[in-house]
N, C-alpha and C positions, 0 to 999 in steps of 0.2 A: 508492536507489543505482542502479537500472537506469533511466536517464533516456532521455527521448525523443530520437531522432536524435543519439546521442552521437558527437561528433567531437573531435579534439584541439583545434580552434580554437573550440569551443563556449564562449559566454559564460555568466556567471551571470545569474539572473533573479529578479525579485521581483514584487510586485503594484503596481498603480497607486494604488488607493484602499482604504481600510478597509472591511470588510464583515463582517456577522455573521449567525448563524443559531441558532435555538433548537429543541430537540427532546428526545425521550426517549432515555435510555441503554438499550442492549439488555440489559445484565446488571443494572444498578442499578435500572432502572425509574423513575429520577428525571429531572426536567426539567433539562437542561444547556444551556449556551450557549457558542458558540465565536465568537471575533472574530479575523479575520486582519488583520495590519498589515504594511506594507512594512518591509523590513530591509536594512541595508547589506550590501555584499559581504563574503563570508567568514563571515556569521552562521550559515548553515545553517538548519535547521528547529528552532525553539525554542518549546516549550510553556511557558506561564507560568500557574501556579495558586497562589493565596494568596501572591503575591509571590515564589515560588520559580521560577527558570528551569531547565527540564529539557530538555536537548539531545535531539533525536531520534537516539539512539545505542544500539547494541546493548549498550553498557556500562551503560546506565541501565535495561535491561529487568529488571523484577522478577518478572513472571509471564507464562506463555504458555498458560494454561488457557482454551481456547475464545476467546482474544483475545490481543493483545499489549499489555502494560501497562508503563508507565514509572514510575520512582520516583526521587526525589532528596530528601535531607534529610527523609525521612518523609512527603513529599507525593507522591501518586500521580495519574496520569492513565491511565485505562483505555481500551482498545479504540481504539487510534490507527491501526490498519492501513489502514482504508478512506480516511481523510483523507490519510495519508501517500502512499498509492497515487495519489490524485488529483494531489497536488503533483508526485510523481515522473513520472507519465504526461504532465503538461503541461510538465515541465521547469522548475518553480519551485524554485529552490535556496536562496533566502533569504527567510524569513518568520517573524514572531512570531505565535504562536497563543495568544491569551488564552482560558483555560478557566474557566468558572463551573460548578461541580458536579464530581462524581467521575469523569465519563466523557465521551467524545466522543459526541454524539448519533448514533444509528444511522440516522436519516432513513428512506430506503426500503430500507435493507439493502445498497445498492450504493455506488459512488463517484460516480454520475452527479449527484446533487444538489450535491456538492462541486465537481464540474467546472463546472456551470452558475454556481455562486456565484463561483468564481474567474475564470471568463471574463467575467462581468459586472463584476468589479472591475478587470479588465484586467491584462495581463502585460507587463512591460517588461524589456528587456535592460539589463544593467549592464556597465560598462566594465572588466571583468576576466575573464580566462579561467577556466573551471571545470576544476579538476583532475580527471583521469579515471584510474581504476584499470584498466590493461590486463592482461588475463589472458595469461600467457606460456606456461603449461603446465597440464595438467588438475589440478583440485583436487576431491576427492570427500569427502563426509561422509555417512555412512549408518548406519541401524539396521535390520538384516535386509533386507527387500525395499524399505524406504523409504530414499531417498537424495536428496541435492542435489549436482549436479556443475557446475563451471564449466569451460568449454573456451575456448581462444583463438578469436577471431573478430572481424570488423569490425562496429562498431555494437553494438546490443544485441538479442539474440534469446532467446526463452524457449520451451522445449518442456516440456509438463507432461502427465502421465498420472495418472489415478485409477481405482479400481475398488472399489466398495462391495459388489459381489455382491448387489445389491438389485434387485427388479423395476423400480424407478423410476430407479435409478442403477447402470447397469452400467459397463463399461469406456469411458472417454472419453479422448481425446487431442487436444491442440491445440498448434500451434507458431505463434509470431507474432514479427514484428520490431517492437520497441517504438518507435513514432513517435507523435506527438500524435494525428494523424487516426485511426490504427489503434487506439490506446488508447481514444479516445472512442467510436469506432464499434463495436468488437468486445469490449471488456473492461469499460469503466466502468459499464455498466448491469447487469452480472451480480450478482445478489443473494446474500447469505449464505444458508445453508440448514441445516436440522436435522431430526431425526426426532421425530415426535409421541411415540413411546414413551419418549423420553429427557427430555421436558419436566418431568415430576414430579420426577425425580431431580435434574435441574439446579436447579430452584427450591428444593429442600431444601438445596442447597449455596449458595444466594444468587445463582444465575446465571440468566440468561434471564428476569429479572423483568419486563423491558419488551418481551419478544418477542411478536410477533403475526403474523397473515397480512399485515399492512400493511408489515412491515419484514423479512420473511424468507420463504424458500420452506420450507413445512412439508410433510414427507413422511410419509404414512401407511404402512400395511402393504404396499400395492402401487401407490400412485400419489401424485402431487403434489396436495395439498389446496387450493392457492390457486385461486380461481375463474377467474382469467385464465390459469392454466397458466404455462408458462415463456416468458421473453422471447426466449431462443435455444434451439435444439435441444439444444445441449450447454452449457447455462448453468452447470452445476456445475463443469466444468473451467475455464471462463472465470473463475468467481469464485476458483478456486484460484490462477490466474495473478494476479488482482487482489491476493490476499493475499500472494503471493510478492513482487510489486512493492512493496507496503507494508512488508513486513518487510525486504527487501533495501535499502530506502531508509534503514535505520538504520545502514548501514556508514559513512556520513559522506561518501562520495565515489562518483560514478557508476561503474559497472563496464562496461567494454567487453569483450564476450565472449558466449558462448553458454551460457545457464543451462539445465540439464536437471534436472527434478524428477519423482520418481516416488513417489506415495502420501505426499507430504510434508504437514507441518502447521507451526504456529507454533513449537513446541518444536524441531523439526528445522531450521527456518530459522535460529533463533537459534544452534543448535549449529554450523551451517555457517558463519555469520558469525564466530564465535569461532575456528573451525578455519582459516578463510581469513586472519584477522588474524595468526595465529602462523606461517603458512606464507608468509612474505614473499618467498621465492625464486620463488614461482609467479606473482607479479604485479609490476607496476611502475607508478609514478605518472607521468602525462604532463600537464604544465601549461605550455603555450606562451603567449607574449604575444598579446594581441589587437591587430590593426592599427588598428581604428577602432571607434567606438561605433555600435551599430545598434539598431533598435527592433523588438521582437517583434510580429508581427501575429497577433492572436487567431484561433482557428479559426472561432468564431462567438460570438454572444451567448447562444444557447440551443441545447441539443442534446437531442433527445428520445430515449427508449430505443427 
């Protein structure tokens, strides 16, 4: 929902060519495959598994335990947030996502492999305006010290703060204007993370079965255990922003405003979207006609972390 360079005259976008990737699911540990296909205007992001179409919508969220999972007609697609964040960050609004397996592949734990795959497929502008949700007055949803707040503002800006009170993760804060270049440079490469002490308990619950040092930042008692260390000095808060983008992408329409998140997670993000949906006096839809067709110029064909 928090799309790159949001403007009232922004057009919808899809991909030029079909593209696929295969990898391990973070929680299932199973080999899964994803195929992206171009989609007509007003399609949105639609996952297809076992012949069932599942719209990328907060109304289809079934679970938010260590990931965001969608479900419709008894068919589930797990761990969609990094893939959706890549689509949101690049401004792709219409796409079919065919899924083979129970989960979206974790790849390297960030959105960067998805970005590179989508840029290679190419991104094209479509001849119809993209409706935008403009925040008119503050909307807040929280639980104790954790909250998500949307404020009026031009374009899309995200401010995020976290504090795990851990030697390797102390207080981190970041603010960013969500534009394609900034997303790819500053957010897409930030990896998911977890604590070594939690791995056994997670696997007893059937979670993190495919997790490893190759697809996550693993934190020990006092340090990061990955041999290469962190990609960014504050990679943890950057990944939180990535998760926010992915989860907010389930609102169904880009938001124009300033999103502020403190100690948030998937469950809180979903609660905020439901809260926003029922407080319709706090926002308005802006969808103006497009004067002429234009073509989107990709950032590049390959972006390194």
